[in-house]
ChimeraX commands (.cxc) that place a marker at each C-alpha (Angstrom):
marker #1 position 9.19,-26.66,65.45 radius 0.5
marker #1 position 10.64,-28.27,68.57 radius 0.5
marker #1 position 11.22,-31.52,66.68 radius 0.5
marker #1 position 13.24,-29.61,64.07 radius 0.5
marker #1 position 15.28,-27.91,66.78 radius 0.5
marker #1 position 15.96,-31.23,68.52 radius 0.5
marker #1 position 17.22,-32.79,65.26 radius 0.5
marker #1 position 19.51,-29.87,64.43 radius 0.5
marker #1 position 23.26,-30.59,64.45 radius 0.5
marker #1 position 25.61,-28.31,66.39 radius 0.5
marker #1 position 27.18,-25.40,64.50 radius 0.5
marker #1 position 30.54,-26.14,66.15 radius 0.5
marker #1 position 32.30,-28.97,67.97 radius 0.5
marker #1 position 30.51,-29.55,71.32 radius 0.5
marker #1 position 32.47,-28.05,74.21 radius 0.5
marker #1 position 34.43,-25.59,72.05 radius 0.5
marker #1 position 31.94,-22.70,71.97 radius 0.5
marker #1 position 28.44,-21.70,73.00 radius 0.5
marker #1 position 25.72,-19.52,71.53 radius 0.5
marker #1 position 22.29,-18.02,72.02 radius 0.5
marker #1 position 19.58,-17.39,69.47 radius 0.5
marker #1 position 16.76,-15.11,70.58 radius 0.5
marker #1 position 14.27,-16.45,68.03 radius 0.5
marker #1 position 14.47,-20.13,69.02 radius 0.5
marker #1 position 14.67,-19.52,72.78 radius 0.5
marker #1 position 10.91,-18.98,73.01 radius 0.5
marker #1 position 10.16,-22.31,71.33 radius 0.5
marker #1 position 12.50,-24.16,73.68 radius 0.5
marker #1 position 11.21,-22.42,76.82 radius 0.5
marker #1 position 7.59,-22.96,75.75 radius 0.5
marker #1 position 8.16,-26.68,75.23 radius 0.5
marker #1 position 9.79,-27.02,78.63 radius 0.5
marker #1 position 6.86,-25.27,80.31 radius 0.5
marker #1 position 4.31,-27.35,78.38 radius 0.5
marker #1 position 5.99,-30.59,79.43 radius 0.5
marker #1 position 6.08,-29.75,83.14 radius 0.5
marker #1 position 2.52,-28.36,83.19 radius 0.5
marker #1 position 0.22,-31.08,84.59 radius 0.5
marker #1 position -2.61,-29.88,82.29 radius 0.5
marker #1 position -0.30,-29.87,79.21 radius 0.5
marker #1 position -1.50,-26.40,78.13 radius 0.5
marker link #1:1,2 radius 0.2
marker link #1:2,3 radius 0.2
marker link #1:3,4 radius 0.2
marker link #1:4,5 radius 0.2
marker link #1:5,6 radius 0.2
marker link #1:6,7 radius 0.2
marker link #1:7,8 radius 0.2
marker link #1:8,9 radius 0.2
marker link #1:9,10 radius 0.2
marker link #1:10,11 radius 0.2
marker link #1:11,12 radius 0.2
marker link #1:12,13 radius 0.2
marker link #1:13,14 radius 0.2
marker link #1:14,15 radius 0.2
marker link #1:15,16 radius 0.2
marker link #1:16,17 radius 0.2
marker link #1:17,18 radius 0.2
marker link #1:18,19 radius 0.2
marker link #1:19,20 radius 0.2
marker link #1:20,21 radius 0.2
marker link #1:21,22 radius 0.2
marker link #1:22,23 radius 0.2
marker link #1:23,24 radius 0.2
marker link #1:24,25 radius 0.2
marker link #1:25,26 radius 0.2
marker link #1:26,27 radius 0.2
marker link #1:27,28 radius 0.2
marker link #1:28,29 radius 0.2
marker link #1:29,30 radius 0.2
marker link #1:30,31 radius 0.2
marker link #1:31,32 radius 0.2
marker link #1:32,33 radius 0.2
marker link #1:33,34 radius 0.2
marker link #1:34,35 radius 0.2
marker link #1:35,36 radius 0.2
marker link #1:36,37 radius 0.2
marker link #1:37,38 radius 0.2
marker link #1:38,39 radius 0.2
marker link #1:39,40 radius 0.2
marker link #1:40,41 radius 0.2
view
């Protein structure tokens, strides 16, 4: 799932708007935590 999110193109021109999506936030936060966890849990 995180690979798909990383490959996704922006919905608008970068720098012109911002957004938040509650469903994908958990995947992104989980990947960040997994990468900084020394045990890679």
